[in-house]
N, C-alpha and C positions, 0 to 999 in steps of 0.2 A: 154396604146391606143397611137396612132400615129395620129394626128388631121391635119388637113392641112387650110389654111384659106378659101378655096373655100368649103370646106367641114361645116366649120362652118357655112360661108354663107346660105348655103343652106340648112340647118337642121334648122335656125332660122327661115326659110318663111313658116316651118309647125307649127304645133298647137302646144302650149308649154306645157309642164307638169304642167303650172302652181302651187297652191295653196299645190296642194298637194305633190309636191317635197318640199314645205317649211316644208311641219308638221315634219317630223324626224330628223329637225334642232329646231325645234322652242322649248323652254323652257315650258316646262309643264304648261299647263292653259291657254297660249297666244292666242290658237285661231286662225282662216283665218283673213288676215287682211282687206278681204272684208266684215267680221263680224261687225269686232271692228271698222272699219274708219265711222259705219253706228250712229256710238254713240260717233263722235267726234263733237266738236263744234271750226269752226276758224283754222283750220289744216291747216299748211303749205305746197303746194307743193315744191318736190324737187327732185335731179338728182344724179347721180352715174355713174361712168365711168367704166364699166371691157374691160379695154383696154390692147390689143394682141401685140405683138410684137414679128418680129423673129430676135434668134441670134444663131450663128454658127449652121445652121436647122435644130434650136427648138425652139418650141414658149413657149411665157412667159405673164406671167401674173402681170403687177403692182398692191402692195397694199401699203397701209403710216401707220404708225402707230400714231394716235394723237399727237399732244405737249399736255403736261397737264394743265390742267383751272377747272375754278370750274364749273363745268356743267356734265350733264350725262355720257356724252361716252366720258369723260377726260384718254387719253390712249389707247383707243380702236385699234384696226388695223383694216381699213376699205378699202374700195374702195374710190378712190379719188372725190369728189363731194360735194353739200352742195344745200342751198336751193335757190328755184328762186327770182329773184329782177326782179324790175318791165321791167327794161332795157334789159331784154333776152326776144328773140322773143317764144323762145319756149324753153323746158324743155331737147332738144337734144342740145340746145345753151345754158344752165345752166351747163351741163355736162362737153363739151366741154371748155368752161370760167374758170370753178374751176381745170378742169387738168392744164391748162395754168396758174393760180393762185397759185395752189397749186405745182406743182411741175414740171413746166417751158416749160410742150409743147410746140410743132409749132402746130398753128391750123392747114396750110395747112397738116399735117401730118393725120390726122383725117381722115381713113375711116371708114363709119358706116355699120357695117353687119346686125344690127338688133336689137332687145331691148326684156327683159326681163317681167316677171310679176312683178306688183306694189308690191309695203312691206309697211306695215303701222306701224308704233312706237308709239304706243299708250304715254309710258311713257314722249316721246319728241313733242308729236301730228303734227310728221312728214310724210307724205307720199314722199315713194322713187323710182323715175321710175328708173329701169337698165337701163344702154344701151352698146352692145357690140363695139366695135370699132376696127378696123385693124389699128392700129401705123404702117405708112408705110416706115418710115425710122427709123435708130437707134437714141433711143432717147437719150437725154445730159440732163440728170433731174437737175432741179434749186431748193430746196427745199428752201419751204416759212416757214422759223422756227416757225412764229408766230402759222401758224395752223399743222404744218408738224412735228413729231420729226424724223422719218425716213420715207426712199424710200427705197422698195425690191422690188424685184421679185422671182416669181418660176415657173416652167418647168409647163405646164398644164395637163400632164400625172402626175402627182402627185395626181391630183384632184382623179386618179383611186387608187389609192394603196389601197393594202387590210386594214390597220392599220391604214391612216389619219384621219379618225373620232375617236376622242373618247369624254370623259365624265370626266366636274371638277366639283370642288367649284367656282364659281365667287364670287368675294367680293365686291360689290357695295358703293360707299361713301355716305354715310345719308341713307342708306335703307337696310331689310334684305338679307344677303346674297341668293346666289340661288344655289341650291345642284342638280349633275346630270347634270350640261348644257351639251349638245354636241356640238363638235365644230372641226373644223380643225385643226390639230396641221401641220403649215406652220412654214418652216423655225426656229420651236421651238417658233412657236409665238402662242401663243391663238386665233385664230380666229371665232368671235360666234355671234350670235345675228342677225342682219340684213344681213350683210355681208355676214353670212356663208349661210343664206335662198337663198341668190342668188345664192352664188356659188354652192349648191347644187341644183339648178334647172339647172342652168347651164350644170353639170355636167349629168344631169338626160336627157336634151337634146337627149343624146349620145348612152344613155345603155336600153332604152325604147323598 
């Protein structure tokens, strides 16, 4: 499927697929974010950026692989983003700031296309608001090695390939392993969890 920036912008103005599009990529028993967050106490607001840019007449999405650390999401593949700070004007500002800090993008390059359905992560007590941006110039990545092990991109059309969704066993540090977890096989990396939920909803905007 060949998309354009204007088609993406247009589709994001319509009603989103919402949590129905999260379920196929959710670990068994996870449930819906809107239900889980009702039981949460003092959860933190955060935001991520699904950043799209054009290279050689092809639209690409930016992903990062987290640096190893003593935490629940060490080494995971994710969209650039992080928790909202007191000095952020809003969550959109959080998403842009984190892109600047983590992967070196410039503030003036961001063009907001829309936003997707929030995802709540019970294990880390974060509510994530995903934003979709068009980055309007060729990106020059500057990696924050403390937070990011690798920055990579993939063509949007890969999301629509037949065999991109697979299942695997996820080994979790200090916790019970999870079996039959759905994930996107992108650049031979396992993209699962909240990032997979977000990418799956984005995908379903165009195939509903």
